[in-house]
PDB file of N, CA, C and O in Angstrom:
ATOM      1  N   MET A   1    -120.170  65.130 159.925  1.00  0.00           N
ATOM      2  CA  MET A   1    -121.321  65.986 160.057  1.00  0.00           C
ATOM      3  C   MET A   1    -122.354  65.280 160.935  1.00  0.00           C
ATOM      4  O   MET A   1    -122.671  64.114 160.699  1.00  0.00           O
ATOM      5  N   SER A   2    -122.865  65.955 161.917  1.00  0.00           N
ATOM      6  CA  SER A   2    -123.829  65.351 162.834  1.00  0.00           C
ATOM      7  C   SER A   2    -125.239  65.426 162.262  1.00  0.00           C
ATOM      8  O   SER A   2    -125.520  66.203 161.350  1.00  0.00           O
ATOM      9  N   LEU A   3    -126.101  64.615 162.810  1.00  0.00           N
ATOM     10  CA  LEU A   3    -127.500  64.626 162.400  1.00  0.00           C
ATOM     11  C   LEU A   3    -128.110  66.001 162.643  1.00  0.00           C
ATOM     12  O   LEU A   3    -128.891  66.488 161.826  1.00  0.00           O
ATOM     13  N   GLU A   4    -127.764  66.617 163.742  1.00  0.00           N
ATOM     14  CA  GLU A   4    -128.287  67.953 164.033  1.00  0.00           C
ATOM     15  C   GLU A   4    -127.864  68.954 162.952  1.00  0.00           C
ATOM     16  O   GLU A   4    -128.661  69.795 162.537  1.00  0.00           O
ATOM     17  N   ASN A   5    -126.616  68.862 162.501  1.00  0.00           N
ATOM     18  CA  ASN A   5    -126.142  69.740 161.420  1.00  0.00           C
ATOM     19  C   ASN A   5    -126.927  69.493 160.132  1.00  0.00           C
ATOM     20  O   ASN A   5    -127.299  70.429 159.424  1.00  0.00           O
ATOM     21  N   ILE A   6    -127.166  68.234 159.849  1.00  0.00           N
ATOM     22  CA  ILE A   6    -127.925  67.890 158.647  1.00  0.00           C
ATOM     23  C   ILE A   6    -129.344  68.436 158.746  1.00  0.00           C
ATOM     24  O   ILE A   6    -129.858  69.016 157.790  1.00  0.00           O
ATOM     25  N   GLU A   7    -129.977  68.250 159.902  1.00  0.00           N
ATOM     26  CA  GLU A   7    -131.339  68.753 160.102  1.00  0.00           C
ATOM     27  C   GLU A   7    -131.387  70.266 159.919  1.00  0.00           C
ATOM     28  O   GLU A   7    -132.285  70.785 159.256  1.00  0.00           O
ATOM     29  N   ASN A   8    -130.435  70.967 160.498  1.00  0.00           N
ATOM     30  CA  ASN A   8    -130.402  72.426 160.377  1.00  0.00           C
ATOM     31  C   ASN A   8    -130.183  72.857 158.923  1.00  0.00           C
ATOM     32  O   ASN A   8    -130.786  73.825 158.461  1.00  0.00           O
ATOM     33  N   ALA A   9    -129.326  72.141 158.216  1.00  0.00           N
ATOM     34  CA  ALA A   9    -129.092  72.456 156.810  1.00  0.00           C
ATOM     35  C   ALA A   9    -130.367  72.253 155.993  1.00  0.00           C
ATOM     36  O   ALA A   9    -130.686  73.064 155.123  1.00  0.00           O
ATOM     37  N   ILE A  10    -131.087  71.180 156.269  1.00  0.00           N
ATOM     38  CA  ILE A  10    -132.340  70.911 155.570  1.00  0.00           C
ATOM     39  C   ILE A  10    -133.362  72.002 155.857  1.00  0.00           C
ATOM     40  O   ILE A  10    -134.054  72.468 154.951  1.00  0.00           O
ATOM     41  N   LEU A  11    -133.454  72.407 157.119  1.00  0.00           N
ATOM     42  CA  LEU A  11    -134.412  73.448 157.486  1.00  0.00           C
ATOM     43  C   LEU A  11    -134.106  74.786 156.826  1.00  0.00           C
ATOM     44  O   LEU A  11    -135.000  75.616 156.662  1.00  0.00           O
ATOM     45  N   SER A  12    -132.868  74.997 156.451  1.00  0.00           N
ATOM     46  CA  SER A  12    -132.495  76.279 155.835  1.00  0.00           C
ATOM     47  C   SER A  12    -132.618  76.268 154.306  1.00  0.00           C
ATOM     48  O   SER A  12    -132.374  77.291 153.665  1.00  0.00           O
ATOM     49  N   LEU A  13    -132.985  75.146 153.725  1.00  0.00           N
ATOM     50  CA  LEU A  13    -133.103  75.063 152.271  1.00  0.00           C
ATOM     51  C   LEU A  13    -134.282  75.889 151.758  1.00  0.00           C
ATOM     52  O   LEU A  13    -135.328  75.948 152.405  1.00  0.00           O
ATOM     53  N   PRO A  14    -134.119  76.519 150.611  1.00  0.00           N
ATOM     54  CA  PRO A  14    -135.270  77.145 149.959  1.00  0.00           C
ATOM     55  C   PRO A  14    -136.254  76.049 149.536  1.00  0.00           C
ATOM     56  O   PRO A  14    -135.856  74.897 149.366  1.00  0.00           O
ATOM     57  N   SER A  15    -137.498  76.389 149.369  1.00  0.00           N
ATOM     58  CA  SER A  15    -138.529  75.381 149.118  1.00  0.00           C
ATOM     59  C   SER A  15    -138.242  74.521 147.882  1.00  0.00           C
ATOM     60  O   SER A  15    -138.487  73.315 147.910  1.00  0.00           O
ATOM     61  N   HIS A  16    -137.733  75.109 146.807  1.00  0.00           N
ATOM     62  CA  HIS A  16    -137.470  74.311 145.611  1.00  0.00           C
ATOM     63  C   HIS A  16    -136.329  73.315 145.842  1.00  0.00           C
ATOM     64  O   HIS A  16    -136.353  72.215 145.291  1.00  0.00           O
ATOM     65  N   GLU A  17    -135.344  73.683 146.640  1.00  0.00           N
ATOM     66  CA  GLU A  17    -134.259  72.757 146.963  1.00  0.00           C
ATOM     67  C   GLU A  17    -134.733  71.678 147.936  1.00  0.00           C
ATOM     68  O   GLU A  17    -134.302  70.528 147.852  1.00  0.00           O
ATOM     69  N   PHE A  18    -135.603  72.045 148.842  1.00  0.00           N
ATOM     70  CA  PHE A  18    -136.176  71.056 149.761  1.00  0.00           C
ATOM     71  C   PHE A  18    -136.975  70.020 148.985  1.00  0.00           C
ATOM     72  O   PHE A  18    -136.880  68.825 149.262  1.00  0.00           O
ATOM     73  N   GLU A  19    -137.761  70.473 148.014  1.00  0.00           N
ATOM     74  CA  GLU A  19    -138.557  69.554 147.194  1.00  0.00           C
ATOM     75  C   GLU A  19    -137.647  68.608 146.421  1.00  0.00           C
ATOM     76  O   GLU A  19    -137.936  67.416 146.309  1.00  0.00           O
ATOM     77  N   ARG A  20    -136.562  69.130 145.894  1.00  0.00           N
ATOM     78  CA  ARG A  20    -135.593  68.299 145.167  1.00  0.00           C
ATOM     79  C   ARG A  20    -134.975  67.259 146.095  1.00  0.00           C
ATOM     80  O   ARG A  20    -134.827  66.100 145.708  1.00  0.00           O
ATOM     81  N   LEU A  21    -134.613  67.655 147.307  1.00  0.00           N
ATOM     82  CA  LEU A  21    -134.058  66.731 148.299  1.00  0.00           C
ATOM     83  C   LEU A  21    -135.092  65.674 148.690  1.00  0.00           C
ATOM     84  O   LEU A  21    -134.762  64.495 148.819  1.00  0.00           O
ATOM     85  N   ARG A  22    -136.331  66.096 148.876  1.00  0.00           N
ATOM     86  CA  ARG A  22    -137.398  65.171 149.266  1.00  0.00           C
ATOM     87  C   ARG A  22    -137.581  64.096 148.202  1.00  0.00           C
ATOM     88  O   ARG A  22    -137.663  62.911 148.525  1.00  0.00           O
ATOM     89  N   ARG A  23    -137.646  64.499 146.940  1.00  0.00           N
ATOM     90  CA  ARG A  23    -137.791  63.525 145.854  1.00  0.00           C
ATOM     91  C   ARG A  23    -136.601  62.570 145.811  1.00  0.00           C
ATOM     92  O   ARG A  23    -136.780  61.364 145.643  1.00  0.00           O
ATOM     93  N   TRP A  24    -135.391  63.102 145.962  1.00  0.00           N
ATOM     94  CA  TRP A  24    -134.190  62.266 145.963  1.00  0.00           C
ATOM     95  C   TRP A  24    -134.240  61.255 147.110  1.00  0.00           C
ATOM     96  O   TRP A  24    -133.923  60.080 146.928  1.00  0.00           O
ATOM     97  N   PHE A  25    -134.641  61.727 148.292  1.00  0.00           N
ATOM     98  CA  PHE A  25    -134.681  60.854 149.461  1.00  0.00           C
ATOM     99  C   PHE A  25    -135.716  59.753 149.281  1.00  0.00           C
ATOM    100  O   PHE A  25    -135.446  58.594 149.595  1.00  0.00           O
ATOM    101  N   PHE A  26    -136.902  60.100 148.776  1.00  0.00           N
ATOM    102  CA  PHE A  26    -137.921  59.086 148.536  1.00  0.00           C
ATOM    103  C   PHE A  26    -137.454  58.070 147.501  1.00  0.00           C
ATOM    104  O   PHE A  26    -137.666  56.870 147.675  1.00  0.00           O
ATOM    105  N   ASP A  27    -136.819  58.537 146.424  1.00  0.00           N
ATOM    106  CA  ASP A  27    -136.295  57.617 145.415  1.00  0.00           C
ATOM    107  C   ASP A  27    -135.259  56.672 146.024  1.00  0.00           C
ATOM    108  O   ASP A  27    -135.259  55.476 145.732  1.00  0.00           O
ATOM    109  N   LEU A  28    -134.387  57.200 146.860  1.00  0.00           N
ATOM    110  CA  LEU A  28    -133.388  56.373 147.532  1.00  0.00           C
ATOM    111  C   LEU A  28    -134.059  55.357 148.453  1.00  0.00           C
ATOM    112  O   LEU A  28    -133.681  54.186 148.469  1.00  0.00           O
ATOM    113  N   ASP A  29    -135.038  55.796 149.206  1.00  0.00           N
ATOM    114  CA  ASP A  29    -135.751  54.916 150.125  1.00  0.00           C
ATOM    115  C   ASP A  29    -136.451  53.789 149.360  1.00  0.00           C
ATOM    116  O   ASP A  29    -136.379  52.627 149.759  1.00  0.00           O
ATOM    117  N   TYR A  30    -137.128  54.133 148.263  1.00  0.00           N
ATOM    118  CA  TYR A  30    -137.806  53.115 147.457  1.00  0.00           C
ATOM    119  C   TYR A  30    -136.806  52.135 146.855  1.00  0.00           C
ATOM    120  O   TYR A  30    -137.073  50.934 146.813  1.00  0.00           O
ATOM    121  N   ALA A  31    -135.663  52.625 146.390  1.00  0.00           N
ATOM    122  CA  ALA A  31    -134.645  51.745 145.816  1.00  0.00           C
ATOM    123  C   ALA A  31    -134.123  50.773 146.872  1.00  0.00           C
ATOM    124  O   ALA A  31    -133.933  49.590 146.589  1.00  0.00           O
ATOM    125  N   ARG A  32    -133.895  51.261 148.064  1.00  0.00           N
ATOM    126  CA  ARG A  32    -133.415  50.381 149.141  1.00  0.00           C
ATOM    127  C   ARG A  32    -134.482  49.362 149.525  1.00  0.00           C
ATOM    128  O   ARG A  32    -134.164  48.208 149.811  1.00  0.00           O
ATOM    129  N   TRP A  33    -135.743  49.783 149.534  1.00  0.00           N
ATOM    130  CA  TRP A  33    -136.854  48.870 149.836  1.00  0.00           C
ATOM    131  C   TRP A  33    -136.900  47.771 148.775  1.00  0.00           C
ATOM    132  O   TRP A  33    -137.007  46.592 149.112  1.00  0.00           O
ATOM    133  N   ASP A  34    -136.821  48.148 147.501  1.00  0.00           N
ATOM    134  CA  ASP A  34    -136.830  47.164 146.428  1.00  0.00           C
ATOM    135  C   ASP A  34    -135.672  46.179 146.573  1.00  0.00           C
ATOM    136  O   ASP A  34    -135.843  44.974 146.387  1.00  0.00           O
ATOM    137  N   GLU A  35    -134.506  46.700 146.902  1.00  0.00           N
ATOM    138  CA  GLU A  35    -133.332  45.847 147.082  1.00  0.00           C
ATOM    139  C   GLU A  35    -133.555  44.850 148.222  1.00  0.00           C
ATOM    140  O   GLU A  35    -133.202  43.677 148.105  1.00  0.00           O
ATOM    141  N   GLN A  36    -134.137  45.318 149.312  1.00  0.00           N
ATOM    142  CA  GLN A  36    -134.391  44.440 150.448  1.00  0.00           C
ATOM    143  C   GLN A  36    -135.402  43.354 150.098  1.00  0.00           C
ATOM    144  O   GLN A  36    -135.228  42.195 150.475  1.00  0.00           O
ATOM    145  N   ILE A  37    -136.456  43.724 149.379  1.00  0.00           N
ATOM    146  CA  ILE A  37    -137.454  42.736 148.954  1.00  0.00           C
ATOM    147  C   ILE A  37    -136.809  41.686 148.060  1.00  0.00           C
ATOM    148  O   ILE A  37    -137.055  40.492 148.227  1.00  0.00           O
ATOM    149  N   GLU A  38    -135.985  42.125 147.112  1.00  0.00           N
ATOM    150  CA  GLU A  38    -135.293  41.186 146.228  1.00  0.00           C
ATOM    151  C   GLU A  38    -134.418  40.219 147.027  1.00  0.00           C
ATOM    152  O   GLU A  38    -134.391  39.022 146.741  1.00  0.00           O
ATOM    153  N   GLN A  39    -133.708  40.736 148.021  1.00  0.00           N
ATOM    154  CA  GLN A  39    -132.868  39.882 148.867  1.00  0.00           C
ATOM    155  C   GLN A  39    -133.721  38.896 149.657  1.00  0.00           C
ATOM    156  O   GLN A  39    -133.360  37.726 149.791  1.00  0.00           O
ATOM    157  N   ASP A  40    -134.848  39.366 150.178  1.00  0.00           N
ATOM    158  CA  ASP A  40    -135.735  38.490 150.937  1.00  0.00           C
ATOM    159  C   ASP A  40    -136.314  37.388 150.056  1.00  0.00           C
ATOM    160  O   ASP A  40    -136.418  36.236 150.478  1.00  0.00           O
ATOM    161  N   ILE A  41    -136.690  37.750 148.831  1.00  0.00           N
ATOM    162  CA  ILE A  41    -137.215  36.750 147.900  1.00  0.00           C
ATOM    163  C   ILE A  41    -136.128  35.726 147.573  1.00  0.00           C
ATOM    164  O   ILE A  41    -136.369  34.520 147.629  1.00  0.00           O
ATOM    165  N   ALA A  42    -134.943  36.207 147.235  1.00  0.00           N
ATOM    166  CA  ALA A  42    -133.835  35.311 146.890  1.00  0.00           C
ATOM    167  C   ALA A  42    -133.465  34.401 148.057  1.00  0.00           C
ATOM    168  O   ALA A  42    -133.059  33.256 147.855  1.00  0.00           O
ATOM    169  N   GLY A  43    -133.606  34.912 149.275  1.00  0.00           N
ATOM    170  CA  GLY A  43    -133.278  34.128 150.460  1.00  0.00           C
ATOM    171  C   GLY A  43    -134.407  33.232 150.937  1.00  0.00           C
ATOM    172  O   GLY A  43    -134.259  32.521 151.931  1.00  0.00           O
ATOM    173  N   GLY A  44    -135.545  33.260 150.228  1.00  0.00           N
ATOM    174  CA  GLY A  44    -136.669  32.394 150.582  1.00  0.00           C
ATOM    175  C   GLY A  44    -137.499  32.878 151.760  1.00  0.00           C
ATOM    176  O   GLY A  44    -138.358  32.145 152.251  1.00  0.00           O
ATOM    177  N   LYS A  45    -137.260  34.083 152.216  1.00  0.00           N
ATOM    178  CA  LYS A  45    -137.976  34.578 153.396  1.00  0.00           C
ATOM    179  C   LYS A  45    -139.467  34.788 153.154  1.00  0.00           C
ATOM    180  O   LYS A  45    -140.248  34.818 154.105  1.00  0.00           O
ATOM    181  N   LEU A  46    -139.868  34.932 151.903  1.00  0.00           N
ATOM    182  CA  LEU A  46    -141.282  35.179 151.599  1.00  0.00           C
ATOM    183  C   LEU A  46    -141.989  33.937 151.065  1.00  0.00           C
ATOM    184  O   LEU A  46    -143.177  33.985 150.744  1.00  0.00           O
ATOM    185  N   GLU A  47    -141.278  32.854 150.973  1.00  0.00           N
ATOM    186  CA  GLU A  47    -141.835  31.642 150.381  1.00  0.00           C
ATOM    187  C   GLU A  47    -143.067  31.141 151.133  1.00  0.00           C
ATOM    188  O   GLU A  47    -144.054  30.760 150.505  1.00  0.00           O
ATOM    189  N   ALA A  48    -143.026  31.136 152.446  1.00  0.00           N
ATOM    190  CA  ALA A  48    -144.170  30.651 153.231  1.00  0.00           C
ATOM    191  C   ALA A  48    -145.392  31.519 152.987  1.00  0.00           C
ATOM    192  O   ALA A  48    -146.504  31.005 152.864  1.00  0.00           O
ATOM    193  N   LEU A  49    -145.199  32.818 152.917  1.00  0.00           N
ATOM    194  CA  LEU A  49    -146.328  33.717 152.654  1.00  0.00           C
ATOM    195  C   LEU A  49    -146.895  33.496 151.255  1.00  0.00           C
ATOM    196  O   LEU A  49    -148.110  33.514 151.059  1.00  0.00           O
ATOM    197  N   ALA A  50    -146.010  33.289 150.291  1.00  0.00           N
ATOM    198  CA  ALA A  50    -146.455  33.038 148.920  1.00  0.00           C
ATOM    199  C   ALA A  50    -147.260  31.741 148.850  1.00  0.00           C
ATOM    200  O   ALA A  50    -148.316  31.696 148.219  1.00  0.00           O
ATOM    201  N   GLN A  51    -146.769  30.708 149.486  1.00  0.00           N
ATOM    202  CA  GLN A  51    -147.484  29.428 149.474  1.00  0.00           C
ATOM    203  C   GLN A  51    -148.841  29.539 150.162  1.00  0.00           C
ATOM    204  O   GLN A  51    -149.821  28.944 149.711  1.00  0.00           O
ATOM    205  N   GLU A  52    -148.897  30.294 151.244  1.00  0.00           N
ATOM    206  CA  GLU A  52    -150.167  30.505 151.943  1.00  0.00           C
ATOM    207  C   GLU A  52    -151.157  31.248 151.045  1.00  0.00           C
ATOM    208  O   GLU A  52    -152.333  30.887 150.993  1.00  0.00           O
ATOM    209  N   ALA A  53    -150.701  32.265 150.350  1.00  0.00           N
ATOM    210  CA  ALA A  53    -151.575  33.028 149.454  1.00  0.00           C
ATOM    211  C   ALA A  53    -152.063  32.160 148.303  1.00  0.00           C
ATOM    212  O   ALA A  53    -153.233  32.239 147.928  1.00  0.00           O
ATOM    213  N   ILE A  54    -151.197  31.340 147.742  1.00  0.00           N
ATOM    214  CA  ILE A  54    -151.589  30.443 146.649  1.00  0.00           C
ATOM    215  C   ILE A  54    -152.628  29.443 147.142  1.00  0.00           C
ATOM    216  O   ILE A  54    -153.611  29.178 146.450  1.00  0.00           O
ATOM    217  N   ALA A  55    -152.421  28.895 148.315  1.00  0.00           N
ATOM    218  CA  ALA A  55    -153.373  27.930 148.872  1.00  0.00           C
ATOM    219  C   ALA A  55    -154.734  28.583 149.108  1.00  0.00           C
ATOM    220  O   ALA A  55    -155.765  27.979 148.812  1.00  0.00           O
ATOM    221  N   GLU A  56    -154.749  29.794 149.631  1.00  0.00           N
ATOM    222  CA  GLU A  56    -156.008  30.515 149.849  1.00  0.00           C
ATOM    223  C   GLU A  56    -156.715  30.766 148.517  1.00  0.00           C
ATOM    224  O   GLU A  56    -157.932  30.612 148.417  1.00  0.00           O
ATOM    225  N   PHE A  57    -155.954  31.148 147.507  1.00  0.00           N
ATOM    226  CA  PHE A  57    -156.534  31.396 146.190  1.00  0.00           C
ATOM    227  C   PHE A  57    -157.127  30.115 145.616  1.00  0.00           C
ATOM    228  O   PHE A  57    -158.264  30.107 145.145  1.00  0.00           O
ATOM    229  N   GLU A  58    -156.354  29.036 145.657  1.00  0.00           N
ATOM    230  CA  GLU A  58    -156.810  27.764 145.103  1.00  0.00           C
ATOM    231  C   GLU A  58    -158.011  27.212 145.847  1.00  0.00           C
ATOM    232  O   GLU A  58    -158.810  26.477 145.267  1.00  0.00           O
ATOM    233  N   ALA A  59    -158.154  27.553 147.130  1.00  0.00           N
ATOM    234  CA  ALA A  59    -159.297  27.110 147.918  1.00  0.00           C
ATOM    235  C   ALA A  59    -160.529  27.985 147.688  1.00  0.00           C
ATOM    236  O   ALA A  59    -161.603  27.717 148.227  1.00  0.00           O
ATOM    237  N   GLY A  60    -160.360  29.028 146.884  1.00  0.00           N
ATOM    238  CA  GLY A  60    -161.489  29.883 146.571  1.00  0.00           C
ATOM    239  C   GLY A  60    -161.744  30.961 147.612  1.00  0.00           C
ATOM    240  O   GLY A  60    -162.812  31.572 147.615  1.00  0.00           O
ATOM    241  N   HIS A  61    -160.800  31.200 148.481  1.00  0.00           N
ATOM    242  CA  HIS A  61    -160.957  32.218 149.526  1.00  0.00           C
ATOM    243  C   HIS A  61    -160.391  33.562 149.069  1.00  0.00           C
ATOM    244  O   HIS A  61    -159.501  34.139 149.695  1.00  0.00           O
ATOM    245  N   CYS A  62    -160.937  34.027 147.968  1.00  0.00           N
ATOM    246  CA  CYS A  62    -160.487  35.324 147.461  1.00  0.00           C
ATOM    247  C   CYS A  62    -161.663  36.015 146.787  1.00  0.00           C
ATOM    248  O   CYS A  62    -162.697  35.402 146.524  1.00  0.00           O
ATOM    249  N   ARG A  63    -161.488  37.267 146.520  1.00  0.00           N
ATOM    250  CA  ARG A  63    -162.512  38.023 145.813  1.00  0.00           C
ATOM    251  C   ARG A  63    -161.840  39.053 144.924  1.00  0.00           C
ATOM    252  O   ARG A  63    -160.707  39.463 145.179  1.00  0.00           O
ATOM    253  N   GLU A  64    -162.534  39.463 143.893  1.00  0.00           N
ATOM    254  CA  GLU A  64    -161.996  40.468 143.007  1.00  0.00           C
ATOM    255  C   GLU A  64    -161.997  41.816 143.688  1.00  0.00           C
ATOM    256  O   GLU A  64    -162.895  42.137 144.467  1.00  0.00           O
ATOM    257  N   LEU A  65    -160.993  42.589 143.388  1.00  0.00           N
ATOM    258  CA  LEU A  65    -160.920  43.942 143.942  1.00  0.00           C
ATOM    259  C   LEU A  65    -161.510  44.941 142.999  1.00  0.00           C
ATOM    260  O   LEU A  65    -161.536  46.135 143.300  1.00  0.00           O
TER     261      LEU A  65
END
């Protein structure tokens, strides 16, 4: 199935089915994002950013939100 076919099928959905698809797609997107973040954390890709944030906090360069 081509992307164009998928787009046309989506455009032909009734509004309640489109809403159901939209929620499913967002849930899938968020799950994949969470998975990627977990992989990045496990791989140490965020360690430098974490250390920088901790150093800024310990130096008093923060404020309450």
